[in-house]
C-alpha positions, 0 to 999 in steps of 0.5 A: 562628392564622388566627382569632387574626389575623382577630380581631386585625384586627377588634379593631384596627378597634374600638380607641379612639385617644387621646394618653395611656394611661388613668392614674388621676392621684391628684389632685383639685382643689377650686375655691372661689368666694366673690364679692368678698373680700380674700385674707387674709380669704378664707384665714382664713374659707374656705380654712383651714377647707376645708383642715382638712376636706379633710385628713381625706379618707382617702388624702390625702398632700399638700394645696396651696392658692392663695388670691386675691381671692374665689377659691381652689383646693385640690389634694389629692394621693393615693397612686398606685393610689388609687381616685380615684372614691371619693376624689372622692366623699369630697372632696365629702362633706367639703366638705358637712360644712363648707359650713354654717359658711362665709359664705353664697354660697360655692360649690365645684367638685370635679374629678378631674385627668385629661387631659379637663381639656385640650381634644382640639380647640379652634376659634375663631369670628371674624367681620368683621361680628358682635360678640362677644355675637352670636358667643357666642350662636351658640356657645351655641345652635348649636355647643355643642348640636351638638358635645355630641351627638358620641359620646365628647365629655365637655363643650364649653366656650365662652370669650369673648364675655360672656353677655347680660343686661339692665342697669338703670342707676339714677339716684341723684338720682331714687332719693333724691328718691323715698326709694328705694334700689337694694335697692328696685328689686331687690326690685320686679323679683324680685317682679314676674317670677313664674311659680308653680304654685298647684295643680290643678283638675279640672273637666268631665273636664279637669285644669288646672294653675293658674299665677300669672304675670307674665313679663318678656320684654323691656327694655320689660317691665322698664322698665314694672315698678312700684315703690312710692315709700315705705312708707305706704299713700298712697305713689305708684307709679313705674316702673323706666323713671322712675328708671333706664335699661334696655338690653341689655348683657353680664355684667361680665367681665374676660376677653379672648379673641382668635384670630390678632389678632382678638376671638374666641369659643373653643370647647373640646371635651373628650374623655370618658375612654375616647373615641377622639381621632381619631374625636371630632375627625373627627366634630366637624369633620363636625358643624361643616361641617354646622351652616350657620353664617352666612357671616361667621363664620370657624371656625379650629382652633387645637388638634388633639390628633389630629395627635400621635396620627396622627403616632405611628400613622404612626411605627408604620406606617413602622416596620412597613413599614420593619422588614418590608423591612429584615428581608426584605433581611437574610434575603435577604443571609444566606439568599437565599430568596424563600420565607423573606422571604415567610414573615417578611413575612406573620408580622409583621402577623399578630402585630401583629393578634393583639396588637391583639386582646389590647389590645382584650380588656384595654380598652386604647387605641391611644396614644403608648405602645401604638403605640410598644410595637408599633414597638419590638416589630417587631424582636423579632417578626421576630427570633423568626421569623428564628431559627426559619427560620435553624435550619430552613434550617441543618438543611436544609443539613446534610441532616438535614431533607429531609421534613416529619417532619424539618423539624418535628423540626428546629423542635422542637429550637428550642423550648427556646431559643425559649421561653427567649429570649422569656422572657428578654425578657418577664421584664424587664417584670414589675417594672414592675407594682410601680412607680407615678407617671407613668413607671409609668403610661406604660410599663406600657402599653408593657410590656403591648403588648410582652409581648402581641406577644412572646407571640403572636410566640412562638406563631407562631414555634414552631407556625405557622412550622414548619408553613409550612416543612414544607409549603412550603420546598424543597431549592432554598431550602437550595441558595440559602442555600449561595450566601450561604456565600461572604462568610459563610465569610470572616466565619466565618474571621475570627471563628475567628481572633478567638476563638482569640486571645481564648481563648488568654489569656482572663483578659487579654482579659476584663480588658482588655475589662471594664476599658475598657468599665467605665471608658468607661461610668462616664465616660459615666454621669457625663457623660450629661445627664439629664431626665424625659420625652423631648423631642418636637415636638408641633407647638405650645406654650403661652405663659403670661404675666402683666402688671404686677399689677393692670393694667387689662384694656385695658393688658394687652391693649395689651401683648399686642398687641405680643406678638402682633406678634412671634408673627405675624412668626415664619414657623413660626407657623400660628395662635394663640389667646389667653386673658386672665383665663382658661387653656386648662386652667382654674384660678385666673386673674386678669385680668392673666394668661392664656396663648396656644396657638401652633400651628406649621406642618407640614413643614420648619421650625426645631425647636420648642425653637428657635422657643420660645426665639426668641419668648421672647427677642424678647418679653423684649427688646421688651415689658417688663412681661410675664413669660412661660413657654413649654412644650409642651402634653404637659409642661404637661398632665403637670405640671398633672395631677401637681403643678407643670409647671415643671422647677424648683420650690424650695419655701420654708416659713416662718411669717414672711411678710416673711422668706419674701418676702425669701428668695423674691426672694433665691433667685429672683435667685440661680438666675436667674444659673445657666447655662441657667435661664430664666423664673424666677418668684419666686412672689410673685403679686400679685392686684392693688390694692384700694380700701378703704372703711373705714366709721366706725361711729359717724358711719354710725349717726348717719345711720341706716346700719350697715357691712352696709347701706353694703356692700350699697348700694356693691355695688349701685352698683358691681358691681350686684345680680342682680335676676331672670332673663328667659326668652327662648327656651331662655336665661335672661337676667339682669337686673342693677341697678347705678349709671350708668357715670359714677359708677363709672368712676374710683376717685376717685368711690367717695367720692362714691357716694350712699347712701340712709338709711332716712328717705330722705335721701342720704349720700355714702360719703366722709362716713361712711367713709375711702376709700383705695387698698390696693396689692399684694394678694398671692395666698397659698399653703399646703402641708399647712396651712403657708404657703410660696412656690414659686420656679419656673424652666424650662431652655433648652439644659441638662438637668434633672439638671446644672441641679438640681445647680447650683441646689441648690449655689446655694441651699445657698450662700445660707445662708438663715435657720434659720426657712426650710425648703427643699424641691424639687418640680416635674418634678425631684421626679417625675424623682427618683421615676421614676429610683428606680423604674426603677433598681429595675426594672433591678435586678429585671430583671437578677436575673430574667434571671439566675434564668432562665439558672440554671433553663435551664442549671443552671450558675452560672458561665454565669450569672455570665458572662452577667450580666457581659456584660449589664452591659458592654452596659449600659455601651455604652448610656451611651456611646451616649447620651453620644455622641448627646447624648440625655438619660437619662430614663425612656424611655432607662431603659426601653430600658436595662432592655429591653437586659437582656432582649434581650442575655440572649436572644442569650446563651440562643441561644449557650448552647443550642449548648453541652452543659451536662453536658459539660466546656467547652473551647476547641473547644466554645466556638468551635464554639458561636460559629460555629454562632450567628454567623449567627443572632446577627448576623441578630437584632441587625441586624434589631432595630437596623435596625427601631428606626432610624426611631424612633431617628432621630425621623423621624416626628412623635410618635416622639420619646417612644420615641427615647431607648428605641430609641437605648439598645437600638441601642447596647446590641445593637451592643455585645452582638454582639461581647461575646456572641461573644467576651467571653462564651466567655472569661468562661465559660472563666474561671468554669468552671475548677475551683478548685485547692485546696492539699493539706494535710500 
C-alpha cells in the first residue's frame, strides 16, 4: 500500500494537465481556396465536385458545405469511435483524386476537429511607436520561433499586421507609350530574379557548385530591372523604375485586429494533443519574459485556458481538504476517537494518489472531468473507510474484538458487504462504455477516475485499515465511542418508534410514501428545466458579430469602435481582443464579420450570463447595423468540434432558392417572438457586392483582345500579380505588380481602366465590356449534397428543453410549403442524443444493481424492495433539481445514475444485517435498522457534506459538476429515511407468502 501511494504521488507529478479529456471528435474540415470567384461559380465548379469525391470517404455520415466568394469549407462527420487518423488520410486521398479536374490554383487545407483549433493562450502585441508591420515582424521573427520551441506547443499563429512586400505601381500611360502590359513587367521581374544551380565541377581537389544568379535584394534592385520595350530585335530597353514606382508595402489584406481599443498583432499558441496546459502556459510566459522585446512593445494576455484548469484543480483541492475535515468531524461526532480521525485523514490522500497512478498508466490527463471525478469520489472514499472503522469499533464496544486476532476477524466480517457495496457503485459506470458523443467522451473520463478511486479505496478499506486498527486502536477508543451513545441513544429510540409505526401497517405506510414521492417526482420531472452541458463561469466569452453585408472594412471598424466603447464601459471587463475578417478558431470569414474575446475580472462580480446579456442589450440598442451572438468559449468549442455551437438550429431543405429564402425569413421572424429566444439569425449570409465586368466578345476581338486576356489585365491592375520573391534574411518578401492606387480607388473607375492590345494601342474597359454592380452575393450552404438554410438562435433566461418545445410548435403552426423539409440540429440535437444514451445508461445501471443484489442475497423480494427504494430516491433527485432551479443536463443525469449505485450501497449494508436463510419478521427488520442506523447516517452525511462545495459551485471550474453533486445530495438525503423505514416495510410486504385458495 505504501508503494502504491508513493507510485501515485510520482504519477501525479507527471500527469499532464488539460481542459478537456482526450476525445477523438468525429469531424474533418476541408478549407478550399480558389482565388477570386463568384459564389455560384465556385459551388458548381469546385464545391460540388469536391463534395461528391468526399462522400465516398469510408465512414462519412454527414457532409456540410459553405461556399463563399473564392473560398469554401466542407465538413465531414463520422461515427463516434471512428479512427480519425485514417479518416483524415482518406480525406486527403479523395481530394488528390479530384484535384486535377478542378480549376488551376485551387488549394486545400485538411484539418481534424480537435481542441487544438483554439488557442491555449493568446497574447496581444501593441505599441505606441511601432506600426503594425513592425509588430508583425517582431511576432514572426522573435516571438513565433521562441514559442514554437516550447514543449507541448502544436503551432503558433500570428494574426494582424499584414506581411511585408514590395509594391510595383505601374504607370499605364508610360506602359501604353512603350507598347507594354503589366504581364510584361511581371515576366521581366520573374526572369531577372534567379538563383539556379547549373551543375558541379571538380577541379584541383575541390568540388564546386556552379550557380547562375541575379538576386534582387532591395527596392533599388527591383527598379533597376530592365524590361524590353517591344518584340523586335531593335527594341529599346527600359527599367522598371522608368515605368513604375517601387516602394515597400504590405500584402493586400482585408482584416483588422485590435486589443483594448488599439491596433494589435495577436499571437495564438495552440497546444499539442496530450500536452500539459498549465506547463505550456507557464513556459510560454517565461519565454516571453526572456525575449528582450523592445520597451515600446506591450504584451497583454487576452486568453489563458490554464485559469479554468487551475480553478478545477482548486475545486478538487478544496473538496479534498473540506471532505477530510468534515469526515473527521462526523467521525468525532459519532465515535469521539482521535485515532479514527487520523486514520481517515491519512487514507483519503493515499487513495487519491493511487488513483493518479492508474490514470498515469492509462495515459489520461488531469482535466475538468478527471479532477471532477476525484472531487465527487471523496465522499465515497471516506465512506468505505468509515464503514470499516465503525464496524470494528462496534465489535470493540460489544467486547468481541479486544486483541489483534479479534480485530482482524471483525474486519473480515465486513468483507462481503464492503465488496458488495463498492461493486454496487462501480457497476453503474459499466454502461458508459457503450455510449458515444460528447457526453460519452466527457463522462467516460469521470467514470474511469471514480472506478479507479473506488477500487483503490476498497483495497485500502479491506486490507490496510484492519491492519492499522489491529495494531493501533486501544480499548480507550471504544470507551470514547460510548461517550457518544447519549444522543445516538435518543436518536435510536426515536427510530424504534418510527419503524414500529411503519411496520405496524406496512402496506398503508408503503402506499402513502410511494404515492407521495412518485407524484411529487412526476410533477418535478415535468417542471424541471433541461439543458445540454452545465452552465459554468469560464471567466470570459466570445462575441461574434456581422456588419451589413459587403460593408467596407473602414465602415465596419467605425461601428465596432462603438461596440468597444460599450465593452470598455463594462466594469467587469479586464481586457479584450478583436478580429475582423478572422475568427479565433479559424473558419470561413468575410471582411464584414469576426469576433471578440472578452476576458472578465476575477473576484466578486456579476455572473457571466448577466454580463453577456447586459453587453448584448446595449449593443442592440446603441449600435444598429451589427448582428451579434454571445457564447462562452467551451460552448463555442464543443459546438464547433461537433457541428453547430448554437443551441437552436432549424435546417430548411428545398430545391427552390426563392422559396427557401422566403421560408427562412418567415421562420426566423416567428421564433424571434418566442420568449427567451435571442440572437436569431435567418441563415441568409451575404458575402457582399460585386462589380461585374461582362466582356463583349465581338467588340473585344476587333481590338485584338479576348475575355481571358481582359480578365488577366484587369486582375493585374486591381488585385495585382505576384511577380517574384525577394529574400531578405530569413524571409521571402513578395513583389506585387499592379496599377496605381488612384485608378482602383473607386468602383466607377473600373470602366476607365486601360488595357493594352497586342499591337500596343490602349483600350478602356468600358469600350469592350459592360460594367455594373451586382448586389448581395449570398453564401451557399449544402448538407449531404442538398441545398439548405439553417436558422439559428440562442437562449437567455430559459432552458433548452422548454424553449425547443415551443419553437417546434411555432414552426409547425407556420404550415410551411410541402416542398420545404424541416430538421433540427445544433446543441438540441446533441442533447437528444445524449439524453437517449444516458437514459440507456440509467436503465442498465438499475438492472445491474438489481442483478448484484440478487446474486449477493438470493432473495427476489429483497431485490424488488431495493429497486422500488432506488426509484423513489431518484424521484427525490427530480424534486431537488426543480427546487434549486438546476437544469436536467448530462451532468445531472450522470448524478442520477450514480444515485442508483450509492443508494444500492446503503441497501447492501442494511441487507447484510439480515439472515437471508431465515424468515424475516418485524423484530429482525427493526434490529437490522438499529445496527445500521449509525453507519448509514455517517455514510450519507459524509457524502453529502463532501459534495457540498461542488453543489454550491464555490470554486471556479466547479460548475461542470454542480448538477451532478446536487443530484447525489438530494438522492442520498431521501435515501436515508427510505432505506431505514420504507425498505423494511417493502421487504415485509414482498416477503409474505402468497395465500392460495384450497381446491374442492
